[in-house]
CHARMM internal coordinates of N, CA and C (Angstrom, degrees):
IC EDIT
DIST 1 N 1 CA 1.4434
DIST 1 CA 1 C 1.5347
ANGL 1 N 1 CA 1 C 108.13
DIST 1 C 2 N 1.3149
ANGL 1 CA 1 C 2 N 117.91
DIHE 1 N 1 CA 1 C 2 N 109.23
DIST 2 N 2 CA 1.4644
ANGL 1 C 2 N 2 CA 120.42
DIHE 1 CA 1 C 2 N 2 CA -179.67
DIST 2 CA 2 C 1.5324
ANGL 2 N 2 CA 2 C 111.71
DIHE 1 C 2 N 2 CA 2 C -68.00
DIST 2 C 3 N 1.3088
ANGL 2 CA 2 C 3 N 114.73
DIHE 2 N 2 CA 2 C 3 N 151.67
DIST 3 N 3 CA 1.4635
ANGL 2 C 3 N 3 CA 119.83
DIHE 2 CA 2 C 3 N 3 CA 178.18
DIST 3 CA 3 C 1.5238
ANGL 3 N 3 CA 3 C 110.49
DIHE 2 C 3 N 3 CA 3 C -72.02
DIST 3 C 4 N 1.2949
ANGL 3 CA 3 C 4 N 115.35
DIHE 3 N 3 CA 3 C 4 N 148.51
DIST 4 N 4 CA 1.4590
ANGL 3 C 4 N 4 CA 122.20
DIHE 3 CA 3 C 4 N 4 CA 177.98
DIST 4 CA 4 C 1.5309
ANGL 4 N 4 CA 4 C 108.89
DIHE 3 C 4 N 4 CA 4 C -64.64
DIST 4 C 5 N 1.3214
ANGL 4 CA 4 C 5 N 116.88
DIHE 4 N 4 CA 4 C 5 N 136.51
DIST 5 N 5 CA 1.4647
ANGL 4 C 5 N 5 CA 122.32
DIHE 4 CA 4 C 5 N 5 CA -179.39
DIST 5 CA 5 C 1.5316
ANGL 5 N 5 CA 5 C 111.77
DIHE 4 C 5 N 5 CA 5 C -59.05
DIST 5 C 6 N 1.3242
ANGL 5 CA 5 C 6 N 117.10
DIHE 5 N 5 CA 5 C 6 N -36.27
DIST 6 N 6 CA 1.4678
ANGL 5 C 6 N 6 CA 120.29
DIHE 5 CA 5 C 6 N 6 CA 179.85
DIST 6 CA 6 C 1.5221
ANGL 6 N 6 CA 6 C 110.65
DIHE 5 C 6 N 6 CA 6 C -65.49
DIST 6 C 7 N 1.3281
ANGL 6 CA 6 C 7 N 116.93
DIHE 6 N 6 CA 6 C 7 N -37.04
DIST 7 N 7 CA 1.4583
ANGL 6 C 7 N 7 CA 120.97
DIHE 6 CA 6 C 7 N 7 CA 177.84
DIST 7 CA 7 C 1.5263
ANGL 7 N 7 CA 7 C 110.22
DIHE 6 C 7 N 7 CA 7 C -66.96
DIST 7 C 8 N 1.3215
ANGL 7 CA 7 C 8 N 117.03
DIHE 7 N 7 CA 7 C 8 N -42.93
DIST 8 N 8 CA 1.4658
ANGL 7 C 8 N 8 CA 120.86
DIHE 7 CA 7 C 8 N 8 CA 179.05
DIST 8 CA 8 C 1.5218
ANGL 8 N 8 CA 8 C 112.22
DIHE 7 C 8 N 8 CA 8 C -61.16
DIST 8 C 9 N 1.3194
ANGL 8 CA 8 C 9 N 117.05
DIHE 8 N 8 CA 8 C 9 N -32.26
DIST 9 N 9 CA 1.4654
ANGL 8 C 9 N 9 CA 121.26
DIHE 8 CA 8 C 9 N 9 CA 179.85
DIST 9 CA 9 C 1.5237
ANGL 9 N 9 CA 9 C 112.55
DIHE 8 C 9 N 9 CA 9 C -67.61
DIST 9 C 10 N 1.3348
ANGL 9 CA 9 C 10 N 117.67
DIHE 9 N 9 CA 9 C 10 N -30.92
DIST 10 N 10 CA 1.4671
ANGL 9 C 10 N 10 CA 119.46
DIHE 9 CA 9 C 10 N 10 CA -175.72
DIST 10 CA 10 C 1.5260
ANGL 10 N 10 CA 10 C 113.75
DIHE 9 C 10 N 10 CA 10 C -99.71
DIST 10 C 11 N 1.3315
ANGL 10 CA 10 C 11 N 117.75
DIHE 10 N 10 CA 10 C 11 N -17.75
DIST 11 N 11 CA 1.4657
ANGL 10 C 11 N 11 CA 119.74
DIHE 10 CA 10 C 11 N 11 CA 179.89
DIST 11 CA 11 C 1.5215
ANGL 11 N 11 CA 11 C 110.77
DIHE 10 C 11 N 11 CA 11 C -71.11
DIST 11 C 12 N 1.3206
ANGL 11 CA 11 C 12 N 115.83
DIHE 11 N 11 CA 11 C 12 N 144.15
DIST 12 N 12 CA 1.4642
ANGL 11 C 12 N 12 CA 122.27
DIHE 11 CA 11 C 12 N 12 CA 176.73
DIST 12 CA 12 C 1.5229
ANGL 12 N 12 CA 12 C 107.98
DIHE 11 C 12 N 12 CA 12 C -141.45
DIST 12 C 13 N 1.3019
ANGL 12 CA 12 C 13 N 115.83
DIHE 12 N 12 CA 12 C 13 N 157.72
DIST 13 N 13 CA 1.4541
ANGL 12 C 13 N 13 CA 121.21
DIHE 12 CA 12 C 13 N 13 CA 177.61
DIST 13 CA 13 C 1.5324
ANGL 13 N 13 CA 13 C 109.17
DIHE 12 C 13 N 13 CA 13 C -61.03
DIST 13 C 14 N 1.3281
ANGL 13 CA 13 C 14 N 118.20
DIHE 13 N 13 CA 13 C 14 N 129.17
DIST 14 N 14 CA 1.4639
ANGL 13 C 14 N 14 CA 119.37
DIHE 13 CA 13 C 14 N 14 CA -179.74
DIST 14 CA 14 C 1.5351
ANGL 14 N 14 CA 14 C 113.24
DIHE 13 C 14 N 14 CA 14 C -70.78
DIST 14 C 15 N 1.3142
ANGL 14 CA 14 C 15 N 117.19
DIHE 14 N 14 CA 14 C 15 N -15.59
DIST 15 N 15 CA 1.4640
ANGL 14 C 15 N 15 CA 120.10
DIHE 14 CA 14 C 15 N 15 CA -179.36
DIST 15 CA 15 C 1.5293
ANGL 15 N 15 CA 15 C 112.07
DIHE 14 C 15 N 15 CA 15 C -89.02
DIST 15 C 16 N 1.3409
ANGL 15 CA 15 C 16 N 117.27
DIHE 15 N 15 CA 15 C 16 N -51.29
DIST 16 N 16 CA 1.4706
ANGL 15 C 16 N 16 CA 120.30
DIHE 15 CA 15 C 16 N 16 CA -174.95
DIST 16 CA 16 C 1.5293
ANGL 16 N 16 CA 16 C 113.50
DIHE 15 C 16 N 16 CA 16 C -112.74
DIST 16 C 17 N 1.3304
ANGL 16 CA 16 C 17 N 116.59
DIHE 16 N 16 CA 16 C 17 N -5.44
DIST 17 N 17 CA 1.4758
ANGL 16 C 17 N 17 CA 123.09
DIHE 16 CA 16 C 17 N 17 CA -178.77
DIST 17 CA 17 C 1.5243
ANGL 17 N 17 CA 17 C 112.54
DIHE 16 C 17 N 17 CA 17 C 67.76
DIST 17 C 18 N 1.3452
ANGL 17 CA 17 C 18 N 116.76
DIHE 17 N 17 CA 17 C 18 N 18.54
DIST 18 N 18 CA 1.4583
ANGL 17 C 18 N 18 CA 121.85
DIHE 17 CA 17 C 18 N 18 CA 179.45
DIST 18 CA 18 C 1.5222
ANGL 18 N 18 CA 18 C 112.75
DIHE 17 C 18 N 18 CA 18 C -82.53
DIST 18 C 19 N 1.3321
ANGL 18 CA 18 C 19 N 114.47
DIHE 18 N 18 CA 18 C 19 N 173.16
DIST 19 N 19 CA 1.4640
ANGL 18 C 19 N 19 CA 121.25
DIHE 18 CA 18 C 19 N 19 CA 178.61
DIST 19 CA 19 C 1.5200
ANGL 19 N 19 CA 19 C 110.54
DIHE 18 C 19 N 19 CA 19 C -70.06
DIST 19 C 20 N 1.3234
ANGL 19 CA 19 C 20 N 114.66
DIHE 19 N 19 CA 19 C 20 N 152.22
DIST 20 N 20 CA 1.4574
ANGL 19 C 20 N 20 CA 121.50
DIHE 19 CA 19 C 20 N 20 CA 178.54
DIST 20 CA 20 C 1.5191
ANGL 20 N 20 CA 20 C 110.03
DIHE 19 C 20 N 20 CA 20 C -115.52
DIST 20 C 21 N 1.3105
ANGL 20 CA 20 C 21 N 116.28
DIHE 20 N 20 CA 20 C 21 N 144.00
DIST 21 N 21 CA 1.4611
ANGL 20 C 21 N 21 CA 122.43
DIHE 20 CA 20 C 21 N 21 CA 175.58
DIST 21 CA 21 C 1.5212
ANGL 21 N 21 CA 21 C 107.81
DIHE 20 C 21 N 21 CA 21 C -103.89
DIST 21 C 22 N 1.3300
ANGL 21 CA 21 C 22 N 116.50
DIHE 21 N 21 CA 21 C 22 N 130.43
DIST 22 N 22 CA 1.4614
ANGL 21 C 22 N 22 CA 121.68
DIHE 21 CA 21 C 22 N 22 CA 178.21
DIST 22 CA 22 C 1.5162
ANGL 22 N 22 CA 22 C 109.32
DIHE 21 C 22 N 22 CA 22 C -88.81
DIST 22 C 23 N 1.3291
ANGL 22 CA 22 C 23 N 116.28
DIHE 22 N 22 CA 22 C 23 N 129.59
DIST 23 N 23 CA 1.4716
ANGL 22 C 23 N 23 CA 121.72
DIHE 22 CA 22 C 23 N 23 CA 175.97
DIST 23 CA 23 C 1.5194
ANGL 23 N 23 CA 23 C 109.49
DIHE 22 C 23 N 23 CA 23 C -129.02
DIST 23 C 24 N 1.3152
ANGL 23 CA 23 C 24 N 115.03
DIHE 23 N 23 CA 23 C 24 N 137.25
DIST 24 N 24 CA 1.4623
ANGL 23 C 24 N 24 CA 120.56
DIHE 23 CA 23 C 24 N 24 CA 177.67
DIST 24 CA 24 C 1.5152
ANGL 24 N 24 CA 24 C 108.57
DIHE 23 C 24 N 24 CA 24 C -138.45
DIST 24 C 25 N 1.3201
ANGL 24 CA 24 C 25 N 115.85
DIHE 24 N 24 CA 24 C 25 N 142.02
DIST 25 N 25 CA 1.4481
ANGL 24 C 25 N 25 CA 120.41
DIHE 24 CA 24 C 25 N 25 CA 177.46
DIST 25 CA 25 C 1.5149
ANGL 25 N 25 CA 25 C 111.65
DIHE 24 C 25 N 25 CA 25 C 176.87
DIST 25 C 26 N 1.3153
ANGL 25 CA 25 C 26 N 115.92
DIHE 25 N 25 CA 25 C 26 N 142.33
DIST 26 N 26 CA 1.4650
ANGL 25 C 26 N 26 CA 122.94
DIHE 25 CA 25 C 26 N 26 CA 177.44
DIST 26 CA 26 C 1.5266
ANGL 26 N 26 CA 26 C 112.36
DIHE 25 C 26 N 26 CA 26 C 51.04
DIST 26 C 27 N 1.3343
ANGL 26 CA 26 C 27 N 116.40
DIHE 26 N 26 CA 26 C 27 N 43.18
DIST 27 N 27 CA 1.4598
ANGL 26 C 27 N 27 CA 120.49
DIHE 26 CA 26 C 27 N 27 CA 177.04
DIST 27 CA 27 C 1.5133
ANGL 27 N 27 CA 27 C 114.58
DIHE 26 C 27 N 27 CA 27 C 76.29
DIST 27 C 28 N 1.3319
ANGL 27 CA 27 C 28 N 117.70
DIHE 27 N 27 CA 27 C 28 N 6.70
DIST 28 N 28 CA 1.4638
ANGL 27 C 28 N 28 CA 120.96
DIHE 27 CA 27 C 28 N 28 CA 179.28
DIST 28 CA 28 C 1.5144
ANGL 28 N 28 CA 28 C 109.61
DIHE 27 C 28 N 28 CA 28 C -118.54
DIST 28 C 29 N 1.3162
ANGL 28 CA 28 C 29 N 114.41
DIHE 28 N 28 CA 28 C 29 N 139.38
DIST 29 N 29 CA 1.4517
ANGL 28 C 29 N 29 CA 120.73
DIHE 28 CA 28 C 29 N 29 CA 177.56
DIST 29 CA 29 C 1.5257
ANGL 29 N 29 CA 29 C 108.22
DIHE 28 C 29 N 29 CA 29 C -126.88
DIST 29 C 30 N 1.3255
ANGL 29 CA 29 C 30 N 115.83
DIHE 29 N 29 CA 29 C 30 N 146.24
DIST 30 N 30 CA 1.4598
ANGL 29 C 30 N 30 CA 119.90
DIHE 29 CA 29 C 30 N 30 CA 179.07
DIST 30 CA 30 C 1.5131
ANGL 30 N 30 CA 30 C 110.16
DIHE 29 C 30 N 30 CA 30 C -155.10
DIST 30 C 31 N 1.3223
ANGL 30 CA 30 C 31 N 114.67
DIHE 30 N 30 CA 30 C 31 N 158.07
DIST 31 N 31 CA 1.4530
ANGL 30 C 31 N 31 CA 122.84
DIHE 30 CA 30 C 31 N 31 CA 171.75
DIST 31 CA 31 C 1.5203
ANGL 31 N 31 CA 31 C 106.48
DIHE 30 C 31 N 31 CA 31 C -113.45
DIST 31 C 32 N 1.3234
ANGL 31 CA 31 C 32 N 116.12
DIHE 31 N 31 CA 31 C 32 N 128.20
DIST 32 N 32 CA 1.4586
ANGL 31 C 32 N 32 CA 122.56
DIHE 31 CA 31 C 32 N 32 CA -174.01
DIST 32 CA 32 C 1.5194
ANGL 32 N 32 CA 32 C 110.31
DIHE 31 C 32 N 32 CA 32 C -109.98
DIST 32 C 33 N 1.3353
ANGL 32 CA 32 C 33 N 115.99
DIHE 32 N 32 CA 32 C 33 N 131.73
DIST 33 N 33 CA 1.4604
ANGL 32 C 33 N 33 CA 121.85
DIHE 32 CA 32 C 33 N 33 CA 171.81
DIST 33 CA 33 C 1.5248
ANGL 33 N 33 CA 33 C 106.51
DIHE 32 C 33 N 33 CA 33 C -109.47
DIST 33 C 34 N 1.3187
ANGL 33 CA 33 C 34 N 116.65
DIHE 33 N 33 CA 33 C 34 N 108.54
DIST 34 N 34 CA 1.4650
ANGL 33 C 34 N 34 CA 120.72
DIHE 33 CA 33 C 34 N 34 CA -177.39
DIST 34 CA 34 C 1.5279
ANGL 34 N 34 CA 34 C 112.78
DIHE 33 C 34 N 34 CA 34 C -70.05
DIST 34 C 35 N 1.3561
ANGL 34 CA 34 C 35 N 120.31
DIHE 34 N 34 CA 34 C 35 N -42.16
DIST 35 N 35 CA 1.4715
ANGL 34 C 35 N 35 CA 118.97
DIHE 34 CA 34 C 35 N 35 CA 179.74
DIST 35 CA 35 C 1.5393
ANGL 35 N 35 CA 35 C 112.81
DIHE 34 C 35 N 35 CA 35 C -60.93
DIST 35 C 36 N 1.3271
ANGL 35 CA 35 C 36 N 117.57
DIHE 35 N 35 CA 35 C 36 N -38.90
DIST 36 N 36 CA 1.4679
ANGL 35 C 36 N 36 CA 121.30
DIHE 35 CA 35 C 36 N 36 CA -179.12
DIST 36 CA 36 C 1.5250
ANGL 36 N 36 CA 36 C 112.58
DIHE 35 C 36 N 36 CA 36 C -86.43
DIST 36 C 37 N 1.3338
ANGL 36 CA 36 C 37 N 116.32
DIHE 36 N 36 CA 36 C 37 N -21.60
DIST 37 N 37 CA 1.4571
ANGL 36 C 37 N 37 CA 119.99
DIHE 36 CA 36 C 37 N 37 CA -176.36
DIST 37 CA 37 C 1.5180
ANGL 37 N 37 CA 37 C 112.35
DIHE 36 C 37 N 37 CA 37 C 72.01
DIST 37 C 38 N 1.3379
ANGL 37 CA 37 C 38 N 116.70
DIHE 37 N 37 CA 37 C 38 N 33.34
DIST 38 N 38 CA 1.4600
ANGL 37 C 38 N 38 CA 121.55
DIHE 37 CA 37 C 38 N 38 CA -178.93
DIST 38 CA 38 C 1.5250
ANGL 38 N 38 CA 38 C 111.11
DIHE 37 C 38 N 38 CA 38 C -114.85
DIST 38 C 39 N 1.3303
ANGL 38 CA 38 C 39 N 114.41
DIHE 38 N 38 CA 38 C 39 N 150.58
DIST 39 N 39 CA 1.4646
ANGL 38 C 39 N 39 CA 121.70
DIHE 38 CA 38 C 39 N 39 CA 177.50
DIST 39 CA 39 C 1.5215
ANGL 39 N 39 CA 39 C 107.58
DIHE 38 C 39 N 39 CA 39 C -124.21
DIST 39 C 40 N 1.3493
ANGL 39 CA 39 C 40 N 115.74
DIHE 39 N 39 CA 39 C 40 N 122.70
DIST 40 N 40 CA 1.4491
ANGL 39 C 40 N 40 CA 122.45
DIHE 39 CA 39 C 40 N 40 CA -179.96
DIST 40 CA 40 C 1.5253
ANGL 40 N 40 CA 40 C 109.07
DIHE 39 C 40 N 40 CA 40 C -103.22
DIST 40 C 41 N 1.3114
ANGL 40 CA 40 C 41 N 116.74
DIHE 40 N 40 CA 40 C 41 N 128.18
DIST 41 N 41 CA 1.4574
ANGL 40 C 41 N 41 CA 122.67
DIHE 40 CA 40 C 41 N 41 CA -178.09
DIST 41 CA 41 C 1.5276
ANGL 41 N 41 CA 41 C 110.58
DIHE 40 C 41 N 41 CA 41 C -72.66
DIST 41 C 42 N 1.3276
ANGL 41 CA 41 C 42 N 115.47
DIHE 41 N 41 CA 41 C 42 N 146.70
DIST 42 N 42 CA 1.4607
ANGL 41 C 42 N 42 CA 122.77
DIHE 41 CA 41 C 42 N 42 CA 171.85
DIST 42 CA 42 C 1.5193
ANGL 42 N 42 CA 42 C 105.91
DIHE 41 C 42 N 42 CA 42 C -114.39
DIST 42 C 43 N 1.3347
ANGL 42 CA 42 C 43 N 116.59
DIHE 42 N 42 CA 42 C 43 N 116.14
DIST 43 N 43 CA 1.4610
ANGL 42 C 43 N 43 CA 122.32
DIHE 42 CA 42 C 43 N 43 CA -175.89
DIST 43 CA 43 C 1.5221
ANGL 43 N 43 CA 43 C 109.65
DIHE 42 C 43 N 43 CA 43 C -109.52
DIST 43 C 44 N 1.3244
ANGL 43 CA 43 C 44 N 116.48
DIHE 43 N 43 CA 43 C 44 N 111.24
DIST 44 N 44 CA 1.4666
ANGL 43 C 44 N 44 CA 123.37
DIHE 43 CA 43 C 44 N 44 CA -179.43
DIST 44 CA 44 C 1.5275
ANGL 44 N 44 CA 44 C 111.51
DIHE 43 C 44 N 44 CA 44 C 52.73
DIST 44 C 45 N 1.3359
ANGL 44 CA 44 C 45 N 115.50
DIHE 44 N 44 CA 44 C 45 N 43.73
DIST 45 N 45 CA 1.4550
ANGL 44 C 45 N 45 CA 121.44
DIHE 44 CA 44 C 45 N 45 CA 176.82
DIST 45 CA 45 C 1.5192
ANGL 45 N 45 CA 45 C 114.56
DIHE 44 C 45 N 45 CA 45 C 83.19
DIST 45 C 46 N 1.3315
ANGL 45 CA 45 C 46 N 117.26
DIHE 45 N 45 CA 45 C 46 N 2.80
DIST 46 N 46 CA 1.4644
ANGL 45 C 46 N 46 CA 121.06
DIHE 45 CA 45 C 46 N 46 CA -179.24
DIST 46 CA 46 C 1.5257
ANGL 46 N 46 CA 46 C 109.14
DIHE 45 C 46 N 46 CA 46 C -111.13
DIST 46 C 47 N 1.3375
ANGL 46 CA 46 C 47 N 118.61
DIHE 46 N 46 CA 46 C 47 N 116.48
DIST 47 N 47 CA 1.4596
ANGL 46 C 47 N 47 CA 120.73
DIHE 46 CA 46 C 47 N 47 CA 178.96
DIST 47 CA 47 C 1.5302
ANGL 47 N 47 CA 47 C 111.02
DIHE 46 C 47 N 47 CA 47 C -69.72
DIST 47 C 48 N 1.3115
ANGL 47 CA 47 C 48 N 116.45
DIHE 47 N 47 CA 47 C 48 N 131.78
DIST 48 N 48 CA 1.4613
ANGL 47 C 48 N 48 CA 122.56
DIHE 47 CA 47 C 48 N 48 CA 176.92
DIST 48 CA 48 C 1.5330
ANGL 48 N 48 CA 48 C 106.27
DIHE 47 C 48 N 48 CA 48 C -96.59
DIST 48 C 49 N 1.3283
ANGL 48 CA 48 C 49 N 116.63
DIHE 48 N 48 CA 48 C 49 N 96.34
DIST 49 N 49 CA 1.4629
ANGL 48 C 49 N 49 CA 122.38
DIHE 48 CA 48 C 49 N 49 CA -170.66
DIST 49 CA 49 C 1.5297
ANGL 49 N 49 CA 49 C 112.81
DIHE 48 C 49 N 49 CA 49 C -98.66
DIST 49 C 50 N 1.3163
ANGL 49 CA 49 C 50 N 117.91
DIHE 49 N 49 CA 49 C 50 N 33.69
DIST 50 N 50 CA 1.4536
ANGL 49 C 50 N 50 CA 122.41
DIHE 49 CA 49 C 50 N 50 CA 177.58
DIST 50 CA 50 C 1.5292
ANGL 50 N 50 CA 50 C 109.02
DIHE 49 C 50 N 50 CA 50 C -92.54
DIST 50 C 51 N 1.3130
ANGL 50 CA 50 C 51 N 116.81
DIHE 50 N 50 CA 50 C 51 N 128.68
DIST 51 N 51 CA 1.4604
ANGL 50 C 51 N 51 CA 120.42
DIHE 50 CA 50 C 51 N 51 CA -178.46
DIST 51 CA 51 C 1.5297
ANGL 51 N 51 CA 51 C 111.28
DIHE 50 C 51 N 51 CA 51 C -60.30
DIST 51 C 52 N 1.3420
ANGL 51 CA 51 C 52 N 116.83
DIHE 51 N 51 CA 51 C 52 N -37.66
DIST 52 N 52 CA 1.4673
ANGL 51 C 52 N 52 CA 120.75
DIHE 51 CA 51 C 52 N 52 CA 179.57
DIST 52 CA 52 C 1.5279
ANGL 52 N 52 CA 52 C 113.17
DIHE 51 C 52 N 52 CA 52 C -66.53
DIST 52 C 53 N 1.3324
ANGL 52 CA 52 C 53 N 117.45
DIHE 52 N 52 CA 52 C 53 N -22.73
DIST 53 N 53 CA 1.4629
ANGL 52 C 53 N 53 CA 122.39
DIHE 52 CA 52 C 53 N 53 CA -179.90
DIST 53 CA 53 C 1.5264
ANGL 53 N 53 CA 53 C 112.60
DIHE 52 C 53 N 53 CA 53 C -91.96
DIST 53 C 54 N 1.3372
ANGL 53 CA 53 C 54 N 116.98
DIHE 53 N 53 CA 53 C 54 N -11.72
DIST 54 N 54 CA 1.4796
ANGL 53 C 54 N 54 CA 121.36
DIHE 53 CA 53 C 54 N 54 CA -178.05
DIST 54 CA 54 C 1.5289
ANGL 54 N 54 CA 54 C 110.09
DIHE 53 C 54 N 54 CA 54 C -70.82
DIST 54 C 55 N 1.3227
ANGL 54 CA 54 C 55 N 115.20
DIHE 54 N 54 CA 54 C 55 N 154.15
DIST 55 N 55 CA 1.4623
ANGL 54 C 55 N 55 CA 122.55
DIHE 54 CA 54 C 55 N 55 CA 178.31
DIST 55 CA 55 C 1.5252
ANGL 55 N 55 CA 55 C 108.68
DIHE 54 C 55 N 55 CA 55 C -115.67
DIST 55 C 56 N 1.3141
ANGL 55 CA 55 C 56 N 117.23
DIHE 55 N 55 CA 55 C 56 N 147.41
DIST 56 N 56 CA 1.4778
ANGL 55 C 56 N 56 CA 118.87
DIHE 55 CA 55 C 56 N 56 CA 174.51
DIST 56 CA 56 C 1.5171
ANGL 56 N 56 CA 56 C 110.31
DIHE 55 C 56 N 56 CA 56 C -69.43
DIST 56 C 57 N 1.3197
ANGL 56 CA 56 C 57 N 116.15
DIHE 56 N 56 CA 56 C 57 N 151.98
DIST 57 N 57 CA 1.4672
ANGL 56 C 57 N 57 CA 120.51
DIHE 56 CA 56 C 57 N 57 CA 177.59
DIST 57 CA 57 C 1.4967
ANGL 57 N 57 CA 57 C 111.28
DIHE 56 C 57 N 57 CA 57 C -69.51
END
COOR INIT
IC SEED 1 N 1 CA 1 C
IC BUILD
């Protein structure tokens, strides 16, 4: 289930407040922050925007 475009427009990285790139593939979804090098999981269409839950790229 892709994220709503309106939601993607307002979401920002919780660490640096930068733009996020949405990626989806093989049943996995994520939001990527390139400046921070972090990947935030999207679980059943809900972005998990906790810095402690993010994974490095």
